[in-house]
All heavy atoms as TSV, in Angstrom:
chain	resi	resn	atom	element	x	y	z
A	1	MET	N	N	27.062	4.006	12.949
A	1	MET	CA	C	28.105	4.795	12.329
A	1	MET	C	C	27.393	5.910	11.556
A	1	MET	O	O	26.491	5.702	10.785
A	1	MET	CB	C	28.937	3.909	11.389
A	1	MET	CG	C	29.960	4.661	10.647
A	1	MET	SD	S	30.831	3.654	9.442
A	1	MET	CE	C	32.251	3.237	10.431
A	2	ALA	N	N	27.839	7.090	11.734
A	2	ALA	CA	C	27.266	8.287	11.062
A	2	ALA	C	C	27.801	8.363	9.640
A	2	ALA	O	O	28.951	7.997	9.368
A	2	ALA	CB	C	27.621	9.538	11.826
A	3	ARG	N	N	26.975	8.856	8.756
A	3	ARG	CA	C	27.447	9.083	7.363
A	3	ARG	C	C	28.390	10.263	7.291
A	3	ARG	O	O	28.080	11.313	7.875
A	3	ARG	CB	C	26.287	9.305	6.449
A	3	ARG	CG	C	25.540	8.026	6.131
A	3	ARG	CD	C	24.418	8.355	5.093
A	3	ARG	NE	N	25.051	8.722	3.856
A	3	ARG	CZ	C	24.376	8.829	2.763
A	3	ARG	NH1	N	23.120	8.657	2.713
A	3	ARG	NH2	N	24.976	9.177	1.616
A	4	SER	N	N	29.506	10.104	6.680
A	4	SER	CA	C	30.460	11.210	6.578
A	4	SER	C	C	30.444	11.840	5.198
A	4	SER	O	O	31.190	12.772	4.946
A	4	SER	CB	C	31.854	10.702	6.927
A	4	SER	OG	O	32.217	9.741	6.024
A	5	ASN	N	N	29.630	11.319	4.295
A	5	ASN	CA	C	29.510	11.844	2.908
A	5	ASN	C	C	28.700	13.148	2.912
A	5	ASN	O	O	27.537	13.077	3.158
A	5	ASN	CB	C	28.926	10.877	1.972
A	5	ASN	CG	C	29.761	9.661	1.750
A	5	ASN	OD1	O	30.944	9.654	2.066
A	5	ASN	ND2	N	29.155	8.597	1.323
A	6	ARG	N	N	29.389	14.284	2.748
A	6	ARG	CA	C	28.700	15.570	2.671
A	6	ARG	C	C	29.011	16.231	1.389
A	6	ARG	O	O	30.213	16.119	0.893
A	6	ARG	CB	C	29.092	16.455	3.829
A	6	ARG	CG	C	28.623	16.003	5.151
A	6	ARG	CD	C	29.056	16.953	6.229
A	6	ARG	NE	N	30.484	17.273	6.048
A	6	ARG	CZ	C	31.142	18.208	6.726
A	6	ARG	NH1	N	30.516	18.906	7.590
A	6	ARG	NH2	N	32.410	18.404	6.460
A	7	LEU	N	N	28.083	16.841	0.760
A	7	LEU	CA	C	28.322	17.568	-0.423
A	7	LEU	C	C	28.968	18.915	-0.148
A	7	LEU	O	O	28.493	19.607	0.741
A	7	LEU	CB	C	27.003	17.799	-1.243
A	7	LEU	CG	C	26.321	16.518	-1.676
A	7	LEU	CD1	C	24.968	16.860	-2.332
A	7	LEU	CD2	C	27.172	15.729	-2.616
A	8	ILE	N	N	29.990	19.236	-0.866
A	8	ILE	CA	C	30.665	20.516	-0.687
A	8	ILE	C	C	29.844	21.621	-1.243
A	8	ILE	O	O	29.670	22.710	-0.632
A	8	ILE	CB	C	32.064	20.505	-1.354
A	8	ILE	CG1	C	32.965	19.473	-0.668
A	8	ILE	CG2	C	32.716	21.862	-1.332
A	8	ILE	CD1	C	34.270	19.187	-1.344
A	9	ASN	N	N	29.215	21.394	-2.405
A	9	ASN	CA	C	28.367	22.325	-3.062
A	9	ASN	C	C	26.951	21.899	-2.914
A	9	ASN	O	O	26.590	20.859	-3.422
A	9	ASN	CB	C	28.749	22.433	-4.529
A	9	ASN	CG	C	27.998	23.450	-5.322
A	9	ASN	OD1	O	26.881	23.837	-4.891
A	9	ASN	ND2	N	28.443	23.776	-6.470
A	10	GLN	N	N	26.116	22.654	-2.221
A	10	GLN	CA	C	24.777	22.254	-1.953
A	10	GLN	C	C	23.901	22.109	-3.253
A	10	GLN	O	O	22.935	21.433	-3.297
A	10	GLN	CB	C	24.095	23.203	-0.940
A	10	GLN	CG	C	24.715	23.139	0.459
A	10	GLN	CD	C	24.723	21.700	0.976
A	10	GLN	OE1	O	23.707	21.010	0.956
A	10	GLN	NE2	N	25.820	21.290	1.518
A	11	GLN	N	N	24.294	22.907	-4.291
A	11	GLN	CA	C	23.577	22.796	-5.544
A	11	GLN	C	C	23.776	21.446	-6.206
A	11	GLN	O	O	22.952	21.003	-7.004
A	11	GLN	CB	C	23.969	23.900	-6.490
A	11	GLN	CG	C	23.536	25.245	-5.990
A	11	GLN	CD	C	24.079	26.420	-6.886
A	11	GLN	OE1	O	25.126	26.220	-7.509
A	11	GLN	NE2	N	23.402	27.510	-6.942
A	12	ALA	N	N	24.849	20.814	-5.801
A	12	ALA	CA	C	25.130	19.485	-6.402
A	12	ALA	C	C	24.047	18.471	-6.005
A	12	ALA	O	O	23.763	17.582	-6.833
A	12	ALA	CB	C	26.527	18.992	-5.937
A	13	GLU	N	N	23.447	18.641	-4.883
A	13	GLU	CA	C	22.418	17.709	-4.425
A	13	GLU	C	C	21.273	17.690	-5.423
A	13	GLU	O	O	20.775	16.591	-5.831
A	13	GLU	CB	C	21.908	18.011	-3.024
A	13	GLU	CG	C	20.920	17.032	-2.533
A	13	GLU	CD	C	20.564	17.286	-1.057
A	13	GLU	OE1	O	21.004	18.267	-0.506
A	13	GLU	OE2	O	19.865	16.426	-0.479
A	14	ALA	N	N	20.820	18.819	-5.909
A	14	ALA	CA	C	19.735	18.903	-6.855
A	14	ALA	C	C	20.138	18.289	-8.185
A	14	ALA	O	O	19.336	17.557	-8.819
A	14	ALA	CB	C	19.321	20.349	-7.070
A	15	VAL	N	N	21.392	18.495	-8.614
A	15	VAL	CA	C	21.845	17.911	-9.888
A	15	VAL	C	C	21.903	16.371	-9.802
A	15	VAL	O	O	21.482	15.689	-10.659
A	15	VAL	CB	C	23.219	18.500	-10.211
A	15	VAL	CG1	C	23.772	17.804	-11.429
A	15	VAL	CG2	C	23.099	20.030	-10.513
A	16	LEU	N	N	22.423	15.901	-8.662
A	16	LEU	CA	C	22.519	14.441	-8.491
A	16	LEU	C	C	21.124	13.811	-8.364
A	16	LEU	O	O	20.881	12.685	-8.933
A	16	LEU	CB	C	23.307	14.093	-7.241
A	16	LEU	CG	C	24.815	14.417	-7.306
A	16	LEU	CD1	C	25.475	14.219	-5.986
A	16	LEU	CD2	C	25.456	13.635	-8.413
A	17	ASP	N	N	20.194	14.452	-7.729
A	17	ASP	CA	C	18.797	13.961	-7.627
A	17	ASP	C	C	18.185	13.924	-9.036
A	17	ASP	O	O	17.491	12.972	-9.393
A	17	ASP	CB	C	17.944	14.815	-6.711
A	17	ASP	CG	C	18.205	14.539	-5.281
A	17	ASP	OD1	O	18.785	13.455	-4.927
A	17	ASP	OD2	O	17.816	15.385	-4.403
A	18	GLN	N	N	18.424	14.951	-9.848
A	18	GLN	CA	C	17.896	14.959	-11.204
A	18	GLN	C	C	18.491	13.833	-12.039
A	18	GLN	O	O	17.791	13.169	-12.779
A	18	GLN	CB	C	18.160	16.309	-11.864
A	18	GLN	CG	C	17.548	16.439	-13.248
A	18	GLN	CD	C	16.058	16.313	-13.272
A	18	GLN	OE1	O	15.392	16.926	-12.457
A	18	GLN	NE2	N	15.532	15.508	-14.142
A	19	LEU	N	N	19.813	13.627	-11.919
A	19	LEU	CA	C	20.489	12.534	-12.624
A	19	LEU	C	C	19.886	11.162	-12.183
A	19	LEU	O	O	19.585	10.347	-13.019
A	19	LEU	CB	C	21.987	12.581	-12.324
A	19	LEU	CG	C	22.797	11.439	-12.914
A	19	LEU	CD1	C	22.738	11.432	-14.449
A	19	LEU	CD2	C	24.260	11.514	-12.411
A	20	LYS	N	N	19.720	10.989	-10.864
A	20	LYS	CA	C	19.153	9.762	-10.385
A	20	LYS	C	C	17.740	9.535	-10.919
A	20	LYS	O	O	17.413	8.425	-11.366
A	20	LYS	CB	C	19.094	9.852	-8.848
A	20	LYS	CG	C	18.428	8.613	-8.207
A	20	LYS	CD	C	18.537	8.622	-6.694
A	20	LYS	CE	C	18.159	9.894	-6.065
A	20	LYS	NZ	N	18.253	9.908	-4.597
A	21	ASN	N	N	16.892	10.584	-10.935
A	21	ASN	CA	C	15.557	10.411	-11.439
A	21	ASN	C	C	15.503	10.140	-12.957
A	21	ASN	O	O	14.687	9.353	-13.425
A	21	ASN	CB	C	14.678	11.659	-11.062
A	21	ASN	CG	C	14.431	11.696	-9.600
A	21	ASN	OD1	O	14.270	10.753	-8.877
A	21	ASN	ND2	N	14.386	12.958	-9.094
A	22	ASP	N	N	16.436	10.779	-13.696
A	22	ASP	CA	C	16.457	10.567	-15.105
A	22	ASP	C	C	16.874	9.147	-15.418
A	22	ASP	O	O	16.300	8.489	-16.297
A	22	ASP	CB	C	17.459	11.551	-15.776
A	22	ASP	CG	C	16.982	13.011	-15.823
A	22	ASP	OD1	O	15.797	13.237	-15.575
A	22	ASP	OD2	O	17.849	13.868	-16.090
A	23	ILE	N	N	17.818	8.603	-14.711
A	23	ILE	CA	C	18.311	7.238	-14.947
A	23	ILE	C	C	17.203	6.291	-14.567
A	23	ILE	O	O	16.936	5.334	-15.293
A	23	ILE	CB	C	19.617	6.983	-14.164
A	23	ILE	CG1	C	20.742	7.778	-14.757
A	23	ILE	CG2	C	19.927	5.507	-14.155
A	23	ILE	CD1	C	22.000	7.785	-13.920
A	24	ALA	N	N	16.571	6.501	-13.415
A	24	ALA	CA	C	15.483	5.615	-12.954
A	24	ALA	C	C	14.343	5.587	-13.978
A	24	ALA	O	O	13.814	4.497	-14.331
A	24	ALA	CB	C	14.963	6.091	-11.582
A	25	GLN	N	N	14.039	6.757	-14.488
A	25	GLN	CA	C	12.952	6.821	-15.504
A	25	GLN	C	C	13.405	6.059	-16.780
A	25	GLN	O	O	12.616	5.335	-17.369
A	25	GLN	CB	C	12.672	8.267	-15.856
A	25	GLN	CG	C	11.463	8.414	-16.813
A	25	GLN	CD	C	11.173	9.900	-17.107
A	25	GLN	OE1	O	11.974	10.760	-16.843
A	25	GLN	NE2	N	9.982	10.124	-17.607
A	26	GLY	N	N	14.645	6.194	-17.187
A	26	GLY	CA	C	15.139	5.529	-18.332
A	26	GLY	C	C	15.148	3.999	-18.183
A	26	GLY	O	O	14.916	3.231	-19.120
A	27	PHE	N	N	15.355	3.537	-16.936
A	27	PHE	CA	C	15.355	2.120	-16.579
A	27	PHE	C	C	13.936	1.592	-16.330
A	27	PHE	O	O	13.727	0.388	-16.185
A	27	PHE	CB	C	16.233	1.844	-15.406
A	27	PHE	CG	C	17.725	1.847	-15.667
A	27	PHE	CD1	C	18.615	1.677	-14.619
A	27	PHE	CD2	C	18.262	2.033	-16.933
A	27	PHE	CE1	C	20.007	1.662	-14.801
A	27	PHE	CE2	C	19.627	2.045	-17.157
A	27	PHE	CZ	C	20.489	1.817	-16.090
A	28	GLY	N	N	12.986	2.517	-16.192
A	28	GLY	CA	C	11.610	2.114	-15.870
A	28	GLY	C	C	11.490	1.730	-14.414
A	28	GLY	O	O	10.684	0.840	-14.065
A	29	VAL	N	N	12.255	2.337	-13.538
A	29	VAL	CA	C	12.308	1.986	-12.119
A	29	VAL	C	C	11.674	3.114	-11.326
A	29	VAL	O	O	11.898	4.287	-11.530
A	29	VAL	CB	C	13.746	1.778	-11.630
A	29	VAL	CG1	C	13.828	1.597	-10.138
A	29	VAL	CG2	C	14.392	0.566	-12.358
A	30	SER	N	N	10.805	2.766	-10.374
A	30	SER	CA	C	10.274	3.700	-9.415
A	30	SER	C	C	11.092	3.571	-8.124
A	30	SER	O	O	11.070	2.563	-7.446
A	30	SER	CB	C	8.826	3.442	-9.067
A	30	SER	OG	O	7.994	3.508	-10.188
A	31	LEU	N	N	11.857	4.642	-7.850
A	31	LEU	CA	C	12.731	4.571	-6.676
A	31	LEU	C	C	11.934	4.628	-5.433
A	31	LEU	O	O	10.888	5.243	-5.317
A	31	LEU	CB	C	13.710	5.772	-6.702
A	31	LEU	CG	C	14.692	5.802	-7.869
A	31	LEU	CD1	C	15.482	7.078	-7.857
A	31	LEU	CD2	C	15.614	4.570	-7.815
A	32	GLY	N	N	12.451	3.963	-4.388
A	32	GLY	CA	C	11.788	3.978	-3.050
A	32	GLY	C	C	11.857	2.649	-2.387
A	32	GLY	O	O	12.439	1.661	-2.888
A	33	GLY	N	N	11.187	2.553	-1.277
A	33	GLY	CA	C	11.223	1.347	-0.430
A	33	GLY	C	C	10.565	0.145	-1.036
A	33	GLY	O	O	10.874	-1.000	-0.713
A	34	GLU	N	N	9.608	0.364	-1.904
A	34	GLU	CA	C	8.862	-0.720	-2.548
A	34	GLU	C	C	9.597	-1.347	-3.714
A	34	GLU	O	O	9.249	-2.365	-4.223
A	34	GLU	CB	C	7.465	-0.271	-3.033
A	34	GLU	CG	C	7.438	0.682	-4.158
A	34	GLU	CD	C	7.760	2.131	-3.740
A	34	GLU	OE1	O	7.795	2.503	-2.553
A	34	GLU	OE2	O	7.973	2.962	-4.693
A	35	THR	N	N	10.722	-0.715	-4.129
A	35	THR	CA	C	11.529	-1.193	-5.222
A	35	THR	C	C	12.618	-2.140	-4.694
A	35	THR	O	O	13.162	-1.916	-3.599
A	35	THR	CB	C	12.181	-0.016	-5.957
A	35	THR	OG1	O	11.145	0.920	-6.314
A	35	THR	CG2	C	12.857	-0.439	-7.217
A	36	SER	N	N	12.958	-3.140	-5.497
A	36	SER	CA	C	13.936	-4.141	-5.022
A	36	SER	C	C	15.296	-3.425	-4.906
A	36	SER	O	O	15.608	-2.466	-5.528
A	36	SER	CB	C	14.000	-5.287	-6.001
A	36	SER	OG	O	14.622	-4.938	-7.222
A	37	SER	N	N	16.116	-4.089	-4.093
A	37	SER	CA	C	17.505	-3.596	-3.923
A	37	SER	C	C	18.256	-3.643	-5.236
A	37	SER	O	O	19.093	-2.762	-5.537
A	37	SER	CB	C	18.293	-4.430	-2.857
A	37	SER	OG	O	17.693	-4.267	-1.632
A	38	ARG	N	N	18.043	-4.659	-6.019
A	38	ARG	CA	C	18.680	-4.790	-7.321
A	38	ARG	C	C	18.368	-3.654	-8.250
A	38	ARG	O	O	19.185	-3.065	-8.897
A	38	ARG	CB	C	18.272	-6.120	-7.988
A	38	ARG	CG	C	18.942	-6.347	-9.351
A	38	ARG	CD	C	18.584	-7.668	-9.908
A	38	ARG	NE	N	19.147	-8.768	-9.177
A	38	ARG	CZ	C	20.253	-9.366	-9.484
A	38	ARG	NH1	N	20.942	-8.992	-10.546
A	38	ARG	NH2	N	20.693	-10.336	-8.814
A	39	GLN	N	N	17.098	-3.262	-8.301
A	39	GLN	CA	C	16.640	-2.133	-9.141
A	39	GLN	C	C	17.229	-0.831	-8.635
A	39	GLN	O	O	17.725	-0.007	-9.404
A	39	GLN	CB	C	15.105	-2.065	-9.215
A	39	GLN	CG	C	14.545	-3.186	-10.016
A	39	GLN	CD	C	12.970	-3.180	-9.966
A	39	GLN	OE1	O	12.441	-2.982	-8.891
A	39	GLN	NE2	N	12.418	-3.354	-11.096
A	40	ASN	N	N	17.103	-0.552	-7.321
A	40	ASN	CA	C	17.697	0.682	-6.790
A	40	ASN	C	C	19.211	0.700	-6.980
A	40	ASN	O	O	19.803	1.707	-7.302
A	40	ASN	CB	C	17.372	0.795	-5.262
A	40	ASN	CG	C	15.978	1.217	-4.984
A	40	ASN	OD1	O	15.392	1.936	-5.783
A	40	ASN	ND2	N	15.445	0.800	-3.876
A	41	GLY	N	N	19.831	-0.449	-6.829
A	41	GLY	CA	C	21.321	-0.574	-7.021
A	41	GLY	C	C	21.750	-0.300	-8.459
A	41	GLY	O	O	22.774	0.217	-8.738
A	42	SER	N	N	20.871	-0.750	-9.401
A	42	SER	CA	C	21.211	-0.515	-10.801
A	42	SER	C	C	21.263	0.958	-11.114
A	42	SER	O	O	22.087	1.396	-11.917
A	42	SER	CB	C	20.258	-1.279	-11.739
A	42	SER	OG	O	18.978	-0.728	-11.672
A	43	VAL	N	N	20.345	1.713	-10.470
A	43	VAL	CA	C	20.337	3.136	-10.705
A	43	VAL	C	C	21.607	3.772	-10.127
A	43	VAL	O	O	22.265	4.555	-10.727
A	43	VAL	CB	C	19.058	3.792	-10.137
A	43	VAL	CG1	C	19.160	5.316	-10.178
A	43	VAL	CG2	C	17.799	3.273	-10.845
A	44	GLY	N	N	21.964	3.387	-8.920
A	44	GLY	CA	C	23.188	3.888	-8.280
A	44	GLY	C	C	24.430	3.543	-9.061
A	44	GLY	O	O	25.330	4.331	-9.205
A	45	GLY	N	N	24.482	2.269	-9.591
A	45	GLY	CA	C	25.609	1.869	-10.363
A	45	GLY	C	C	25.735	2.666	-11.679
A	45	GLY	O	O	26.874	3.038	-12.019
A	46	GLU	N	N	24.624	2.971	-12.269
A	46	GLU	CA	C	24.686	3.742	-13.535
A	46	GLU	C	C	25.090	5.203	-13.211
A	46	GLU	O	O	25.818	5.796	-13.967
A	46	GLU	CB	C	23.326	3.715	-14.236
A	46	GLU	CG	C	23.245	4.455	-15.550
A	46	GLU	CD	C	24.146	3.838	-16.658
A	46	GLU	OE1	O	24.520	2.687	-16.561
A	46	GLU	OE2	O	24.438	4.581	-17.585
A	47	MET	N	N	24.629	5.761	-12.090
A	47	MET	CA	C	25.044	7.066	-11.676
A	47	MET	C	C	26.552	7.130	-11.502
A	47	MET	O	O	27.203	8.042	-12.024
A	47	MET	CB	C	24.392	7.503	-10.354
A	47	MET	CG	C	22.956	7.844	-10.455
A	47	MET	SD	S	22.243	8.300	-8.856
A	47	MET	CE	C	23.134	9.846	-8.513
A	48	THR	N	N	27.103	6.134	-10.840
A	48	THR	CA	C	28.577	6.077	-10.623
A	48	THR	C	C	29.262	5.984	-11.970
A	48	THR	O	O	30.297	6.689	-12.196
A	48	THR	CB	C	28.890	4.856	-9.714
A	48	THR	OG1	O	28.210	4.995	-8.476
A	48	THR	CG2	C	30.407	4.767	-9.464
A	49	LYS	N	N	28.799	5.156	-12.813
A	49	LYS	CA	C	29.423	4.950	-14.134
A	49	LYS	C	C	29.477	6.300	-14.882
A	49	LYS	O	O	30.523	6.678	-15.431
A	49	LYS	CB	C	28.635	3.952	-14.933
A	49	LYS	CG	C	29.115	3.691	-16.311
A	49	LYS	CD	C	28.246	2.653	-17.035
A	49	LYS	CE	C	28.527	2.584	-18.503
A	49	LYS	NZ	N	27.595	1.644	-19.157
A	50	ARG	N	N	28.369	6.994	-14.901
A	50	ARG	CA	C	28.308	8.282	-15.633
A	50	ARG	C	C	29.182	9.364	-15.019
A	50	ARG	O	O	29.806	10.135	-15.668
A	50	ARG	CB	C	26.842	8.750	-15.745
A	50	ARG	CG	C	26.001	7.882	-16.649
A	50	ARG	CD	C	24.639	8.461	-16.846
A	50	ARG	NE	N	23.793	7.504	-17.559
A	50	ARG	CZ	C	22.565	7.821	-17.947
A	50	ARG	NH1	N	22.040	9.002	-17.675
A	50	ARG	NH2	N	21.833	6.923	-18.570
A	51	LEU	N	N	29.207	9.379	-13.647
A	51	LEU	CA	C	30.027	10.415	-12.968
A	51	LEU	C	C	31.488	10.125	-13.202
A	51	LEU	O	O	32.261	11.072	-13.379
A	51	LEU	CB	C	29.690	10.426	-11.485
A	51	LEU	CG	C	28.288	11.013	-11.151
A	51	LEU	CD1	C	27.968	10.748	-9.662
A	51	LEU	CD2	C	28.246	12.448	-11.497
A	52	VAL	N	N	31.898	8.882	-13.242
A	52	VAL	CA	C	33.306	8.529	-13.522
A	52	VAL	C	C	33.633	8.948	-14.922
A	52	VAL	O	O	34.708	9.512	-15.180
A	52	VAL	CB	C	33.534	7.053	-13.252
A	52	VAL	CG1	C	34.900	6.634	-13.813
A	52	VAL	CG2	C	33.499	6.743	-11.760
A	53	GLN	N	N	32.784	8.632	-15.874
A	53	GLN	CA	C	33.034	9.051	-17.259
A	53	GLN	C	C	33.144	10.528	-17.392
A	53	GLN	O	O	34.045	11.017	-18.094
A	53	GLN	CB	C	31.895	8.550	-18.214
A	53	GLN	CG	C	31.907	7.043	-18.421
A	53	GLN	CD	C	30.674	6.632	-19.250
A	53	GLN	OE1	O	29.668	7.323	-19.301
A	53	GLN	NE2	N	30.775	5.428	-19.802
A	54	TYR	N	N	32.306	11.271	-16.739
A	54	TYR	CA	C	32.343	12.744	-16.745
A	54	TYR	C	C	33.685	13.203	-16.159
A	54	TYR	O	O	34.317	14.104	-16.774
A	54	TYR	CB	C	31.166	13.317	-15.965
A	54	TYR	CG	C	31.153	14.765	-15.883
A	54	TYR	CD1	C	30.647	15.545	-16.877
A	54	TYR	CD2	C	31.641	15.450	-14.676
A	54	TYR	CE1	C	30.643	16.929	-16.798
A	54	TYR	CE2	C	31.606	16.833	-14.652
A	54	TYR	CZ	C	31.084	17.561	-15.651
A	54	TYR	OH	O	31.080	18.936	-15.609
A	55	GLY	N	N	34.067	12.647	-15.090
A	55	GLY	CA	C	35.353	13.018	-14.438
A	55	GLY	C	C	36.530	12.727	-15.304
A	55	GLY	O	O	37.441	13.566	-15.467
A	56	GLU	N	N	36.496	11.559	-15.947
A	56	GLU	CA	C	37.616	11.197	-16.813
A	56	GLU	C	C	37.716	12.118	-18.013
A	56	GLU	O	O	38.788	12.527	-18.423
A	56	GLU	CB	C	37.463	9.778	-17.352
A	56	GLU	CG	C	37.706	8.729	-16.301
A	56	GLU	CD	C	37.414	7.324	-16.724
A	56	GLU	OE1	O	36.693	7.135	-17.750
A	56	GLU	OE2	O	37.942	6.377	-16.093
A	57	GLN	N	N	36.570	12.540	-18.596
A	57	GLN	CA	C	36.577	13.438	-19.725
A	57	GLN	C	C	37.158	14.831	-19.336
A	57	GLN	O	O	37.899	15.432	-20.061
A	57	GLN	CB	C	35.125	13.636	-20.274
A	57	GLN	CG	C	34.626	12.437	-20.977
A	57	GLN	CD	C	33.128	12.573	-21.301
A	57	GLN	OE1	O	32.481	13.492	-20.888
A	57	GLN	NE2	N	32.614	11.582	-21.997
A	58	HIS	N	N	36.773	15.293	-18.104
A	58	HIS	CA	C	37.212	16.640	-17.759
A	58	HIS	C	C	38.648	16.602	-17.247
A	58	HIS	O	O	39.380	17.554	-17.401
A	58	HIS	CB	C	36.268	17.183	-16.669
A	58	HIS	CG	C	35.041	17.702	-17.287
A	58	HIS	ND1	N	33.970	16.832	-17.679
A	58	HIS	CD2	C	34.664	18.951	-17.607
A	58	HIS	CE1	C	33.057	17.541	-18.215
A	58	HIS	NE2	N	33.437	18.798	-18.163
A	59	ILE	N	N	39.149	15.498	-16.709
A	59	ILE	CA	C	40.540	15.383	-16.293
A	59	ILE	C	C	41.458	15.362	-17.498
A	59	ILE	O	O	42.533	15.940	-17.534
A	59	ILE	CB	C	40.791	14.194	-15.419
A	59	ILE	CG1	C	40.150	14.395	-14.026
A	59	ILE	CG2	C	42.222	13.844	-15.321
A	59	ILE	CD1	C	40.180	13.231	-13.142
A	60	SER	N	N	40.979	14.703	-18.602
A	60	SER	CA	C	41.812	14.621	-19.744
A	60	SER	C	C	41.997	15.940	-20.451
A	60	SER	O	O	42.903	16.109	-21.237
A	60	SER	CB	C	41.199	13.594	-20.746
A	60	SER	OG	O	39.979	14.065	-21.251
A	61	ARG	N	N	41.176	16.903	-20.137
A	61	ARG	CA	C	41.305	18.244	-20.739
A	61	ARG	C	C	42.375	19.091	-20.073
A	61	ARG	O	O	42.802	20.060	-20.605
A	61	ARG	CB	C	39.953	19.015	-20.655
A	61	ARG	CG	C	38.866	18.410	-21.497
A	61	ARG	CD	C	37.601	19.190	-21.348
A	61	ARG	NE	N	36.537	18.585	-22.062
A	61	ARG	CZ	C	35.300	18.957	-21.978
A	61	ARG	NH1	N	34.954	19.991	-21.192
A	61	ARG	NH2	N	34.358	18.333	-22.693
A	62	ILE	N	N	42.770	18.684	-18.899
A	62	ILE	CA	C	43.783	19.461	-18.115
A	62	ILE	C	C	45.167	19.283	-18.676
A	62	ILE	O	O	45.614	18.306	-19.174
A	62	ILE	CB	C	43.718	19.059	-16.623
A	62	ILE	CG1	C	42.356	19.430	-16.098
A	62	ILE	CG2	C	44.838	19.748	-15.886
A	62	ILE	CD1	C	42.173	18.964	-14.661
């Protein structure tokens, strides 16, 4: 199955990568194949949490 998740704004990719790296550094995790799924997943989960919070804050301003 092909991935259908595409970024609408290509600059968003750099911002998301920076967020991911910042969170990983904060957790003391080195991202990559040698890292456990749990550690990689914790970074992804934190990214989702922060993006949802950001969205909720900006929606409430409307």
